[in-house]
CHARMM-style PDB file with segment names, atoms N, HN, CA, C and O in Angstrom:
ATOM      1  N   UNK     1       0.849  -1.163   0.000  1.00  0.00      PROA
ATOM      2  CA  UNK     1       0.000   0.000   0.000  1.00  0.00      PROA
ATOM      3  C   UNK     1       0.898   1.231   0.000  1.00  0.00      PROA
ATOM      4  O   UNK     1       1.862   1.313   0.761  1.00  0.00      PROA
ATOM      5  N   UNK     2       0.567   2.185  -0.865  1.00  0.00      PROA
ATOM      6  HN  UNK     2      -0.216   2.118  -1.484  1.00  0.00      PROA
ATOM      7  CA  UNK     2       1.360   3.406  -0.965  1.00  0.00      PROA
ATOM      8  C   UNK     2       0.435   4.609  -0.807  1.00  0.00      PROA
ATOM      9  O   UNK     2      -0.601   4.698  -1.466  1.00  0.00      PROA
ATOM     10  N   UNK     3       0.818   5.527   0.067  1.00  0.00      PROA
ATOM     11  HN  UNK     3       1.659   5.455   0.602  1.00  0.00      PROA
ATOM     12  CA  UNK     3       0.057   6.740   0.323  1.00  0.00      PROA
ATOM     13  C   UNK     3       0.944   7.934  -0.022  1.00  0.00      PROA
ATOM     14  O   UNK     3       2.106   7.989   0.383  1.00  0.00      PROA
ATOM     15  N   UNK     4       0.395   8.883  -0.768  1.00  0.00      PROA
ATOM     16  HN  UNK     4      -0.548   8.838  -1.097  1.00  0.00      PROA
ATOM     17  CA  UNK     4       1.114  10.108  -1.117  1.00  0.00      PROA
ATOM     18  C   UNK     4       0.305  11.284  -0.589  1.00  0.00      PROA
ATOM     19  O   UNK     4      -0.883  11.412  -0.884  1.00  0.00      PROA
ATOM     20  N   UNK     5       0.955  12.145   0.196  1.00  0.00      PROA
ATOM     21  HN  UNK     5       1.920  12.042   0.437  1.00  0.00      PROA
ATOM     22  CA  UNK     5       0.293  13.297   0.790  1.00  0.00      PROA
ATOM     23  C   UNK     5       1.004  14.558   0.315  1.00  0.00      PROA
ATOM     24  O   UNK     5       2.233  14.633   0.327  1.00  0.00      PROA
ATOM     25  N   UNK     6       0.223  15.542  -0.101  1.00  0.00      PROA
ATOM     26  HN  UNK     6      -0.775  15.481  -0.110  1.00  0.00      PROA
ATOM     27  CA  UNK     6       0.742  16.847  -0.492  1.00  0.00      PROA
ATOM     28  C   UNK     6       0.358  17.846   0.593  1.00  0.00      PROA
ATOM     29  O   UNK     6      -0.825  18.056   0.859  1.00  0.00      PROA
ATOM     30  N   UNK     7       1.360  18.462   1.217  1.00  0.00      PROA
ATOM     31  HN  UNK     7       2.321  18.291   1.000  1.00  0.00      PROA
ATOM     32  CA  UNK     7       1.128  19.446   2.266  1.00  0.00      PROA
ATOM     33  C   UNK     7       1.509  20.811   1.715  1.00  0.00      PROA
ATOM     34  O   UNK     7       2.665  21.049   1.367  1.00  0.00      PROA
ATOM     35  N   UNK     8       0.532  21.704   1.637  1.00  0.00      PROA
ATOM     36  HN  UNK     8      -0.407  21.511   1.920  1.00  0.00      PROA
ATOM     37  CA  UNK     8       0.763  23.051   1.120  1.00  0.00      PROA
ATOM     38  C   UNK     8       1.346  23.917   2.234  1.00  0.00      PROA
ATOM     39  O   UNK     8       0.680  24.177   3.236  1.00  0.00      PROA
ATOM     40  N   UNK     9       2.574  24.356   2.060  1.00  0.00      PROA
ATOM     41  HN  UNK     9       3.115  24.145   1.246  1.00  0.00      PROA
ATOM     42  CA  UNK     9       3.243  25.160   3.079  1.00  0.00      PROA
ATOM     43  C   UNK     9       4.290  26.057   2.437  1.00  0.00      PROA
ATOM     44  O   UNK     9       4.822  25.739   1.374  1.00  0.00      PROA
ATOM     45  N   UNK    10       4.579  27.161   3.076  1.00  0.00      PROA
ATOM     46  HN  UNK    10       4.147  27.420   3.939  1.00  0.00      PROA
ATOM     47  CA  UNK    10       5.624  28.066   2.595  1.00  0.00      PROA
ATOM     48  C   UNK    10       7.009  27.492   2.845  1.00  0.00      PROA
ATOM     49  O   UNK    10       7.964  27.834   2.147  1.00  0.00      PROA
ATOM     50  N   UNK    11       7.117  26.631   3.827  1.00  0.00      PROA
ATOM     51  HN  UNK    11       6.341  26.353   4.394  1.00  0.00      PROA
ATOM     52  CA  UNK    11       8.411  26.161   4.309  1.00  0.00      PROA
ATOM     53  C   UNK    11       8.679  24.705   3.925  1.00  0.00      PROA
ATOM     54  O   UNK    11       9.255  23.959   4.717  1.00  0.00      PROA
ATOM     55  N   UNK    12       8.279  24.298   2.748  1.00  0.00      PROA
ATOM     56  HN  UNK    12       7.811  24.904   2.104  1.00  0.00      PROA
ATOM     57  CA  UNK    12       8.417  22.906   2.330  1.00  0.00      PROA
ATOM     58  C   UNK    12       9.869  22.436   2.368  1.00  0.00      PROA
ATOM     59  O   UNK    12      10.149  21.320   2.807  1.00  0.00      PROA
ATOM     60  N   UNK    13      10.786  23.276   1.913  1.00  0.00      PROA
ATOM     61  HN  UNK    13      10.558  24.182   1.556  1.00  0.00      PROA
ATOM     62  CA  UNK    13      12.201  22.896   1.880  1.00  0.00      PROA
ATOM     63  C   UNK    13      12.765  22.714   3.289  1.00  0.00      PROA
ATOM     64  O   UNK    13      13.553  21.801   3.536  1.00  0.00      PROA
ATOM     65  N   UNK    14      12.359  23.583   4.202  1.00  0.00      PROA
ATOM     66  HN  UNK    14      11.719  24.324   4.002  1.00  0.00      PROA
ATOM     67  CA  UNK    14      12.821  23.476   5.590  1.00  0.00      PROA
ATOM     68  C   UNK    14      12.282  22.204   6.238  1.00  0.00      PROA
ATOM     69  O   UNK    14      13.008  21.515   6.953  1.00  0.00      PROA
ATOM     70  N   UNK    15      11.012  21.891   5.990  1.00  0.00      PROA
ATOM     71  HN  UNK    15      10.422  22.451   5.408  1.00  0.00      PROA
ATOM     72  CA  UNK    15      10.432  20.665   6.542  1.00  0.00      PROA
ATOM     73  C   UNK    15      11.157  19.433   6.023  1.00  0.00      PROA
ATOM     74  O   UNK    15      11.440  18.507   6.783  1.00  0.00      PROA
ATOM     75  N   UNK    16      11.457  19.421   4.736  1.00  0.00      PROA
ATOM     76  HN  UNK    16      11.227  20.173   4.119  1.00  0.00      PROA
ATOM     77  CA  UNK    16      12.158  18.271   4.160  1.00  0.00      PROA
ATOM     78  C   UNK    16      13.519  18.087   4.819  1.00  0.00      PROA
ATOM     79  O   UNK    16      13.895  16.972   5.183  1.00  0.00      PROA
ATOM     80  N   UNK    17      14.257  19.188   4.971  1.00  0.00      PROA
ATOM     81  HN  UNK    17      13.952  20.093   4.675  1.00  0.00      PROA
ATOM     82  CA  UNK    17      15.586  19.100   5.576  1.00  0.00      PROA
ATOM     83  C   UNK    17      15.525  18.681   7.039  1.00  0.00      PROA
ATOM     84  O   UNK    17      16.404  17.960   7.511  1.00  0.00      PROA
ATOM     85  N   UNK    18      14.505  19.120   7.759  1.00  0.00      PROA
ATOM     86  HN  UNK    18      13.790  19.705   7.376  1.00  0.00      PROA
ATOM     87  CA  UNK    18      14.442  18.811   9.185  1.00  0.00      PROA
ATOM     88  C   UNK    18      13.861  17.423   9.457  1.00  0.00      PROA
ATOM     89  O   UNK    18      14.234  16.798  10.450  1.00  0.00      PROA
ATOM     90  N   UNK    19      12.968  16.926   8.615  1.00  0.00      PROA
ATOM     91  HN  UNK    19      12.665  17.433   7.809  1.00  0.00      PROA
ATOM     92  CA  UNK    19      12.340  15.631   8.864  1.00  0.00      PROA
ATOM     93  C   UNK    19      13.082  14.463   8.217  1.00  0.00      PROA
ATOM     94  O   UNK    19      12.952  13.328   8.676  1.00  0.00      PROA
ATOM     95  N   UNK    20      13.851  14.714   7.171  1.00  0.00      PROA
ATOM     96  HN  UNK    20      13.957  15.635   6.798  1.00  0.00      PROA
ATOM     97  CA  UNK    20      14.547  13.630   6.466  1.00  0.00      PROA
ATOM     98  C   UNK    20      15.527  12.837   7.328  1.00  0.00      PROA
ATOM     99  O   UNK    20      15.595  11.618   7.170  1.00  0.00      PROA
ATOM    100  N   UNK    21      16.293  13.459   8.236  1.00  0.00      PROA
ATOM    101  HN  UNK    21      16.238  14.449   8.365  1.00  0.00      PROA
ATOM    102  CA  UNK    21      17.220  12.663   9.048  1.00  0.00      PROA
ATOM    103  C   UNK    21      16.535  11.657   9.975  1.00  0.00      PROA
ATOM    104  O   UNK    21      17.177  10.715  10.440  1.00  0.00      PROA
ATOM    105  N   UNK    22      15.249  11.840  10.249  1.00  0.00      PROA
ATOM    106  HN  UNK    22      14.727  12.605   9.871  1.00  0.00      PROA
ATOM    107  CA  UNK    22      14.531  10.943  11.149  1.00  0.00      PROA
ATOM    108  C   UNK    22      14.039   9.671  10.472  1.00  0.00      PROA
ATOM    109  O   UNK    22      13.519   8.777  11.140  1.00  0.00      PROA
ATOM    110  N   UNK    23      14.194   9.580   9.167  1.00  0.00      PROA
ATOM    111  HN  UNK    23      14.616  10.306   8.624  1.00  0.00      PROA
ATOM    112  CA  UNK    23      13.673   8.423   8.432  1.00  0.00      PROA
ATOM    113  C   UNK    23      14.540   7.201   8.701  1.00  0.00      PROA
ATOM    114  O   UNK    23      15.765   7.245   8.588  1.00  0.00      PROA
ATOM    115  N   UNK    24      13.868   6.107   9.062  1.00  0.00      PROA
ATOM    116  HN  UNK    24      12.873   6.071   9.153  1.00  0.00      PROA
ATOM    117  CA  UNK    24      14.543   4.822   9.229  1.00  0.00      PROA
ATOM    118  C   UNK    24      13.767   3.789   8.415  1.00  0.00      PROA
ATOM    119  O   UNK    24      12.871   3.124   8.935  1.00  0.00      PROA
ATOM    120  N   UNK    25      14.113   3.662   7.148  1.00  0.00      PROA
ATOM    121  HN  UNK    25      14.840   4.202   6.725  1.00  0.00      PROA
ATOM    122  CA  UNK    25      13.423   2.713   6.278  1.00  0.00      PROA
ATOM    123  C   UNK    25      13.830   1.292   6.629  1.00  0.00      PROA
ATOM    124  O   UNK    25      14.969   1.033   7.017  1.00  0.00      PROA
ATOM    125  N   UNK    26      12.886   0.382   6.487  1.00  0.00      PROA
ATOM    126  HN  UNK    26      11.960   0.592   6.172  1.00  0.00      PROA
ATOM    127  CA  UNK    26      13.176  -1.038   6.646  1.00  0.00      PROA
ATOM    128  C   UNK    26      12.311  -1.803   5.655  1.00  0.00      PROA
ATOM    129  O   UNK    26      11.718  -1.200   4.761  1.00  0.00      PROA
ATOM    130  N   UNK    27      12.232  -3.108   5.799  1.00  0.00      PROA
ATOM    131  HN  UNK    27      12.714  -3.598   6.525  1.00  0.00      PROA
ATOM    132  CA  UNK    27      11.477  -3.888   4.818  1.00  0.00      PROA
ATOM    133  C   UNK    27       9.971  -3.672   4.928  1.00  0.00      PROA
ATOM    134  O   UNK    27       9.244  -3.949   3.973  1.00  0.00      PROA
ATOM    135  N   UNK    28       9.485  -3.185   6.068  1.00  0.00      PROA
ATOM    136  HN  UNK    28      10.075  -2.960   6.844  1.00  0.00      PROA
ATOM    137  CA  UNK    28       8.049  -2.978   6.259  1.00  0.00      PROA
ATOM    138  C   UNK    28       7.580  -1.587   5.843  1.00  0.00      PROA
ATOM    139  O   UNK    28       6.464  -1.435   5.347  1.00  0.00      PROA
ATOM    140  N   UNK    29       8.418  -0.576   6.038  1.00  0.00      PROA
ATOM    141  HN  UNK    29       9.325  -0.700   6.441  1.00  0.00      PROA
ATOM    142  CA  UNK    29       8.018   0.812   5.800  1.00  0.00      PROA
ATOM    143  C   UNK    29       9.093   1.541   4.992  1.00  0.00      PROA
ATOM    144  O   UNK    29      10.286   1.409   5.269  1.00  0.00      PROA
ATOM    145  N   UNK    30       8.660   2.306   3.996  1.00  0.00      PROA
ATOM    146  HN  UNK    30       7.692   2.413   3.771  1.00  0.00      PROA
ATOM    147  CA  UNK    30       9.558   3.179   3.235  1.00  0.00      PROA
ATOM    148  C   UNK    30       8.929   4.570   3.200  1.00  0.00      PROA
ATOM    149  O   UNK    30       7.751   4.728   2.881  1.00  0.00      PROA
ATOM    150  N   UNK    31       9.743   5.575   3.536  1.00  0.00      PROA
ATOM    151  HN  UNK    31      10.701   5.447   3.795  1.00  0.00      PROA
ATOM    152  CA  UNK    31       9.266   6.955   3.590  1.00  0.00      PROA
ATOM    153  C   UNK    31      10.170   7.817   2.717  1.00  0.00      PROA
ATOM    154  O   UNK    31      11.394   7.700   2.772  1.00  0.00      PROA
ATOM    155  N   UNK    32       9.561   8.681   1.912  1.00  0.00      PROA
ATOM    156  HN  UNK    32       8.567   8.777   1.867  1.00  0.00      PROA
ATOM    157  CA  UNK    32      10.313   9.620   1.076  1.00  0.00      PROA
ATOM    158  C   UNK    32       9.698  11.002   1.221  1.00  0.00      PROA
ATOM    159  O   UNK    32       8.481  11.147   1.331  1.00  0.00      PROA
ATOM    160  N   UNK    33      10.552  12.010   1.221  1.00  0.00      PROA
ATOM    161  HN  UNK    33      11.542  11.892   1.133  1.00  0.00      PROA
ATOM    162  CA  UNK    33      10.113  13.401   1.214  1.00  0.00      PROA
ATOM    163  C   UNK    33      10.589  14.043  -0.075  1.00  0.00      PROA
ATOM    164  O   UNK    33      11.726  13.832  -0.498  1.00  0.00      PROA
ATOM    165  N   UNK    34       9.723  14.826  -0.698  1.00  0.00      PROA
ATOM    166  HN  UNK    34       8.800  14.998  -0.354  1.00  0.00      PROA
ATOM    167  CA  UNK    34      10.082  15.582  -1.894  1.00  0.00      PROA
ATOM    168  C   UNK    34       9.488  16.976  -1.770  1.00  0.00      PROA
ATOM    169  O   UNK    34       8.517  17.187  -1.042  1.00  0.00      PROA
ATOM    170  N   UNK    35      10.077  17.918  -2.483  1.00  0.00      PROA
ATOM    171  HN  UNK    35      10.865  17.746  -3.074  1.00  0.00      PROA
ATOM    172  CA  UNK    35       9.532  19.272  -2.530  1.00  0.00      PROA
ATOM    173  C   UNK    35       9.080  19.531  -3.959  1.00  0.00      PROA
ATOM    174  O   UNK    35       9.849  19.375  -4.907  1.00  0.00      PROA
ATOM    175  N   UNK    36       7.819  19.929  -4.098  1.00  0.00      PROA
ATOM    176  HN  UNK    36       7.194  20.056  -3.328  1.00  0.00      PROA
ATOM    177  CA  UNK    36       7.227  20.211  -5.398  1.00  0.00      PROA
ATOM    178  C   UNK    36       6.635  21.610  -5.337  1.00  0.00      PROA
ATOM    179  O   UNK    36       5.520  21.795  -4.850  1.00  0.00      PROA
ATOM    180  N   UNK    37       7.378  22.597  -5.831  1.00  0.00      PROA
ATOM    181  HN  UNK    37       8.284  22.447  -6.227  1.00  0.00      PROA
ATOM    182  CA  UNK    37       7.007  24.013  -5.744  1.00  0.00      PROA
ATOM    183  C   UNK    37       6.791  24.388  -4.284  1.00  0.00      PROA
ATOM    184  O   UNK    37       7.753  24.411  -3.515  1.00  0.00      PROA
ATOM    185  N   UNK    38       5.557  24.683  -3.879  1.00  0.00      PROA
ATOM    186  HN  UNK    38       4.776  24.664  -4.503  1.00  0.00      PROA
ATOM    187  CA  UNK    38       5.298  25.048  -2.485  1.00  0.00      PROA
ATOM    188  C   UNK    38       4.671  23.900  -1.704  1.00  0.00      PROA
ATOM    189  O   UNK    38       4.088  24.117  -0.642  1.00  0.00      PROA
ATOM    190  N   UNK    39       4.787  22.695  -2.218  1.00  0.00      PROA
ATOM    191  HN  UNK    39       5.261  22.519  -3.081  1.00  0.00      PROA
ATOM    192  CA  UNK    39       4.217  21.534  -1.548  1.00  0.00      PROA
ATOM    193  C   UNK    39       5.310  20.619  -1.024  1.00  0.00      PROA
ATOM    194  O   UNK    39       6.324  20.390  -1.683  1.00  0.00      PROA
ATOM    195  N   UNK    40       5.083  20.104   0.165  1.00  0.00      PROA
ATOM    196  HN  UNK    40       4.259  20.290   0.700  1.00  0.00      PROA
ATOM    197  CA  UNK    40       5.908  19.030   0.692  1.00  0.00      PROA
ATOM    198  C   UNK    40       5.184  17.740   0.359  1.00  0.00      PROA
ATOM    199  O   UNK    40       4.025  17.562   0.734  1.00  0.00      PROA
ATOM    200  N   UNK    41       5.853  16.841  -0.341  1.00  0.00      PROA
ATOM    201  HN  UNK    41       6.794  16.985  -0.647  1.00  0.00      PROA
ATOM    202  CA  UNK    41       5.251  15.575  -0.746  1.00  0.00      PROA
ATOM    203  C   UNK    41       5.815  14.487   0.157  1.00  0.00      PROA
ATOM    204  O   UNK    41       7.026  14.277   0.217  1.00  0.00      PROA
ATOM    205  N   UNK    42       4.920  13.800   0.855  1.00  0.00      PROA
ATOM    206  HN  UNK    42       3.935  13.970   0.806  1.00  0.00      PROA
ATOM    207  CA  UNK    42       5.311  12.708   1.738  1.00  0.00      PROA
ATOM    208  C   UNK    42       4.791  11.417   1.124  1.00  0.00      PROA
ATOM    209  O   UNK    42       3.585  11.259   0.932  1.00  0.00      PROA
ATOM    210  N   UNK    43       5.696  10.497   0.816  1.00  0.00      PROA
ATOM    211  HN  UNK    43       6.676  10.626   0.972  1.00  0.00      PROA
ATOM    212  CA  UNK    43       5.317   9.192   0.273  1.00  0.00      PROA
ATOM    213  C   UNK    43       5.613   8.138   1.327  1.00  0.00      PROA
ATOM    214  O   UNK    43       6.753   7.986   1.766  1.00  0.00      PROA
ATOM    215  N   UNK    44       4.581   7.414   1.727  1.00  0.00      PROA
ATOM    216  HN  UNK    44       3.654   7.538   1.371  1.00  0.00      PROA
ATOM    217  CA  UNK    44       4.735   6.354   2.718  1.00  0.00      PROA
ATOM    218  C   UNK    44       4.264   5.060   2.072  1.00  0.00      PROA
ATOM    219  O   UNK    44       3.140   4.972   1.577  1.00  0.00      PROA
ATOM    220  N   UNK    45       5.133   4.060   2.082  1.00  0.00      PROA
ATOM    221  HN  UNK    45       6.046   4.132   2.483  1.00  0.00      PROA
ATOM    222  CA  UNK    45       4.799   2.771   1.501  1.00  0.00      PROA
ATOM    223  C   UNK    45       5.030   1.695   2.551  1.00  0.00      PROA
ATOM    224  O   UNK    45       6.086   1.648   3.183  1.00  0.00      PROA
ATOM    225  N   UNK    46       4.041   0.838   2.730  1.00  0.00      PROA
ATOM    226  HN  UNK    46       3.184   0.877   2.216  1.00  0.00      PROA
ATOM    227  CA  UNK    46       4.179  -0.211   3.723  1.00  0.00      PROA
ATOM    228  C   UNK    46       3.103  -1.262   3.592  1.00  0.00      PROA
ATOM    229  O   UNK    46       2.190  -1.147   2.775  1.00  0.00      PROA
ATOM    230  N   UNK    47       3.228  -2.295   4.416  1.00  0.00      PROA
ATOM    231  HN  UNK    47       3.970  -2.388   5.080  1.00  0.00      PROA
ATOM    232  CA  UNK    47       2.288  -3.408   4.374  1.00  0.00      PROA
ATOM    233  C   UNK    47       1.145  -3.231   5.367  1.00  0.00      PROA
ATOM    234  O   UNK    47       0.025  -3.670   5.105  1.00  0.00      PROA
ATOM    235  N   UNK    48       1.413  -2.600   6.492  1.00  0.00      PROA
ATOM    236  HN  UNK    48       2.323  -2.244   6.705  1.00  0.00      PROA
ATOM    237  CA  UNK    48       0.422  -2.475   7.554  1.00  0.00      PROA
ATOM    238  C   UNK    48      -0.268  -1.107   7.513  1.00  0.00      PROA
ATOM    239  O   UNK    48       0.396  -0.082   7.670  1.00  0.00      PROA
ATOM    240  N   UNK    49      -1.584  -1.076   7.306  1.00  0.00      PROA
ATOM    241  HN  UNK    49      -2.123  -1.909   7.179  1.00  0.00      PROA
ATOM    242  CA  UNK    49      -2.302   0.206   7.310  1.00  0.00      PROA
ATOM    243  C   UNK    49      -2.191   0.949   8.643  1.00  0.00      PROA
ATOM    244  O   UNK    49      -2.170   2.180   8.663  1.00  0.00      PROA
ATOM    245  N   UNK    50      -2.121   0.219   9.744  1.00  0.00      PROA
ATOM    246  HN  UNK    50      -2.138  -0.781   9.727  1.00  0.00      PROA
ATOM    247  CA  UNK    50      -2.007   0.865  11.056  1.00  0.00      PROA
ATOM    248  C   UNK    50      -0.677   1.589  11.215  1.00  0.00      PROA
ATOM    249  O   UNK    50      -0.634   2.686  11.772  1.00  0.00      PROA
ATOM    250  N   UNK    51       0.403   0.991  10.735  1.00  0.00      PROA
ATOM    251  HN  UNK    51       0.368   0.100  10.282  1.00  0.00      PROA
ATOM    252  CA  UNK    51       1.714   1.642  10.810  1.00  0.00      PROA
ATOM    253  C   UNK    51       1.747   2.882   9.924  1.00  0.00      PROA
ATOM    254  O   UNK    51       2.277   3.920  10.319  1.00  0.00      PROA
ATOM    255  N   UNK    52       1.181   2.770   8.732  1.00  0.00      PROA
ATOM    256  HN  UNK    52       0.750   1.927   8.411  1.00  0.00      PROA
ATOM    257  CA  UNK    52       1.140   3.912   7.815  1.00  0.00      PROA
ATOM    258  C   UNK    52       0.337   5.047   8.431  1.00  0.00      PROA
ATOM    259  O   UNK    52       0.750   6.205   8.370  1.00  0.00      PROA
ATOM    260  N   UNK    53      -0.802   4.724   9.020  1.00  0.00      PROA
ATOM    261  HN  UNK    53      -1.138   3.783   9.069  1.00  0.00      PROA
ATOM    262  CA  UNK    53      -1.643   5.740   9.656  1.00  0.00      PROA
ATOM    263  C   UNK    53      -0.897   6.433  10.791  1.00  0.00      PROA
ATOM    264  O   UNK    53      -0.972   7.655  10.925  1.00  0.00      PROA
ATOM    265  N   UNK    54      -0.182   5.668  11.607  1.00  0.00      PROA
ATOM    266  HN  UNK    54      -0.121   4.675  11.498  1.00  0.00      PROA
ATOM    267  CA  UNK    54       0.589   6.246  12.706  1.00  0.00      PROA
ATOM    268  C   UNK    54       1.684   7.176  12.223  1.00  0.00      PROA
ATOM    269  O   UNK    54       1.889   8.247  12.792  1.00  0.00      PROA
ATOM    270  N   UNK    55       2.383   6.774  11.180  1.00  0.00      PROA
ATOM    271  HN  UNK    55       2.216   5.904  10.717  1.00  0.00      PROA
ATOM    272  CA  UNK    55       3.460   7.598  10.621  1.00  0.00      PROA
ATOM    273  C   UNK    55       2.896   8.899  10.057  1.00  0.00      PROA
ATOM    274  O   UNK    55       3.436   9.976  10.310  1.00  0.00      PROA
ATOM    275  N   UNK    56       1.819   8.799   9.301  1.00  0.00      PROA
ATOM    276  HN  UNK    56       1.380   7.924   9.096  1.00  0.00      PROA
ATOM    277  CA  UNK    56       1.210   9.992   8.708  1.00  0.00      PROA
ATOM    278  C   UNK    56       0.725  10.939   9.794  1.00  0.00      PROA
ATOM    279  O   UNK    56       0.960  12.145   9.710  1.00  0.00      PROA
ATOM    280  N   UNK    57       0.053  10.414  10.809  1.00  0.00      PROA
ATOM    281  HN  UNK    57      -0.138   9.435  10.877  1.00  0.00      PROA
ATOM    282  CA  UNK    57      -0.429  11.260  11.907  1.00  0.00      PROA
ATOM    283  C   UNK    57       0.723  11.959  12.616  1.00  0.00      PROA
ATOM    284  O   UNK    57       0.611  13.134  12.966  1.00  0.00      PROA
ATOM    285  N   UNK    58       1.820  11.258  12.830  1.00  0.00      PROA
ATOM    286  HN  UNK    58       1.911  10.303  12.546  1.00  0.00      PROA
ATOM    287  CA  UNK    58       2.980  11.851  13.502  1.00  0.00      PROA
ATOM    288  C   UNK    58       3.564  13.002  12.691  1.00  0.00      PROA
ATOM    289  O   UNK    58       3.821  14.078  13.232  1.00  0.00      PROA
ATOM    290  N   UNK    59       3.775  12.778  11.396  1.00  0.00      PROA
ATOM    291  HN  UNK    59       3.566  11.904  10.956  1.00  0.00      PROA
ATOM    292  CA  UNK    59       4.352  13.825  10.558  1.00  0.00      PROA
ATOM    293  C   UNK    59       3.419  15.023  10.428  1.00  0.00      PROA
ATOM    294  O   UNK    59       3.877  16.165  10.483  1.00  0.00      PROA
ATOM    295  N   UNK    60       2.121  14.786  10.257  1.00  0.00      PROA
ATOM    296  HN  UNK    60       1.749  13.859  10.213  1.00  0.00      PROA
ATOM    297  CA  UNK    60       1.184  15.906  10.134  1.00  0.00      PROA
ATOM    298  C   UNK    60       1.097  16.706  11.427  1.00  0.00      PROA
ATOM    299  O   UNK    60       0.961  17.929  11.387  1.00  0.00      PROA
ATOM    300  N   UNK    61       1.173  16.035  12.569  1.00  0.00      PROA
ATOM    301  HN  UNK    61       1.283  15.041  12.601  1.00  0.00      PROA
ATOM    302  CA  UNK    61       1.175  16.741  13.852  1.00  0.00      PROA
ATOM    303  C   UNK    61       2.413  17.618  13.976  1.00  0.00      PROA
ATOM    304  O   UNK    61       2.312  18.778  14.376  1.00  0.00      PROA
ATOM    305  N   UNK    62       3.580  17.078  13.639  1.00  0.00      PROA
ATOM    306  HN  UNK    62       3.663  16.136  13.315  1.00  0.00      PROA
ATOM    307  CA  UNK    62       4.819  17.860  13.686  1.00  0.00      PROA
ATOM    308  C   UNK    62       4.750  19.071  12.756  1.00  0.00      PROA
ATOM    309  O   UNK    62       5.154  20.170  13.138  1.00  0.00      PROA
ATOM    310  N   UNK    63       4.251  18.878  11.565  1.00  0.00      PROA
ATOM    311  HN  UNK    63       3.924  17.986  11.256  1.00  0.00      PROA
ATOM    312  CA  UNK    63       4.155  19.976  10.600  1.00  0.00      PROA
ATOM    313  C   UNK    63       3.204  21.052  11.104  1.00  0.00      PROA
ATOM    314  O   UNK    63       3.498  22.241  10.981  1.00  0.00      PROA
ATOM    315  N   UNK    64       2.068  20.654  11.670  1.00  0.00      PROA
ATOM    316  HN  UNK    64       1.829  19.688  11.770  1.00  0.00      PROA
ATOM    317  CA  UNK    64       1.114  21.635  12.201  1.00  0.00      PROA
ATOM    318  C   UNK    64       1.699  22.424  13.361  1.00  0.00      PROA
ATOM    319  O   UNK    64       1.486  23.633  13.453  1.00  0.00      PROA
ATOM    320  N   UNK    65       2.430  21.763  14.245  1.00  0.00      PROA
ATOM    321  HN  UNK    65       2.603  20.781  14.170  1.00  0.00      PROA
ATOM    322  CA  UNK    65       3.050  22.455  15.382  1.00  0.00      PROA
ATOM    323  C   UNK    65       4.072  23.469  14.890  1.00  0.00      PROA
ATOM    324  O   UNK    65       4.097  24.604  15.367  1.00  0.00      PROA
ATOM    325  N   UNK    66       4.909  23.074  13.948  1.00  0.00      PROA
ATOM    326  HN  UNK    66       4.888  22.152  13.561  1.00  0.00      PROA
ATOM    327  CA  UNK    66       5.930  23.984  13.429  1.00  0.00      PROA
ATOM    328  C   UNK    66       5.282  25.153  12.688  1.00  0.00      PROA
ATOM    329  O   UNK    66       5.742  26.288  12.813  1.00  0.00      PROA
ATOM    330  N   UNK    67       4.226  24.896  11.921  1.00  0.00      PROA
ATOM    331  HN  UNK    67       3.852  23.974  11.820  1.00  0.00      PROA
ATOM    332  CA  UNK    67       3.532  25.984  11.215  1.00  0.00      PROA
ATOM    333  C   UNK    67       2.948  26.998  12.185  1.00  0.00      PROA
ATOM    334  O   UNK    67       2.948  28.194  11.893  1.00  0.00      PROA
ATOM    335  N   UNK    68       2.451  26.550  13.332  1.00  0.00      PROA
ATOM    336  HN  UNK    68       2.450  25.579  13.569  1.00  0.00      PROA
ATOM    337  CA  UNK    68       1.893  27.463  14.326  1.00  0.00      PROA
ATOM    338  C   UNK    68       2.980  28.310  14.981  1.00  0.00      PROA
ATOM    339  O   UNK    68       2.733  29.458  15.348  1.00  0.00      PROA
ATOM    340  N   UNK    69       4.174  27.753  15.129  1.00  0.00      PROA
ATOM    341  HN  UNK    69       4.374  26.820  14.830  1.00  0.00      PROA
ATOM    342  CA  UNK    69       5.269  28.479  15.764  1.00  0.00      PROA
ATOM    343  C   UNK    69       5.863  29.539  14.849  1.00  0.00      PROA
ATOM    344  O   UNK    69       6.337  30.572  15.322  1.00  0.00      PROA
ATOM    345  N   UNK    70       5.842  29.296  13.561  1.00  0.00      PROA
ATOM    346  HN  UNK    70       5.457  28.457  13.177  1.00  0.00      PROA
ATOM    347  CA  UNK    70       6.466  30.207  12.597  1.00  0.00      PROA
ATOM    348  C   UNK    70       5.511  31.217  12.152  1.00  0.00      PROA
ATOM    349  OT1 UNK    70       5.853  32.075  11.337  1.00  0.00      PROA
TER     350      UNK     70
END
């Protein structure tokens, strides 16, 4: 199962640089960050829907907190 999320933000490049070091890919989960104009693209691929949901919720929470601070 592969999920692609587009997050519209002014700081897409900063988010990519700050969140990329936290990625720990393994055989169950693969995560990629890309910047597309003003969008941060998060690609999550995995076998377990629950793990994918947890990862997406974590990243979206972090992005929302940082957006509120800036």
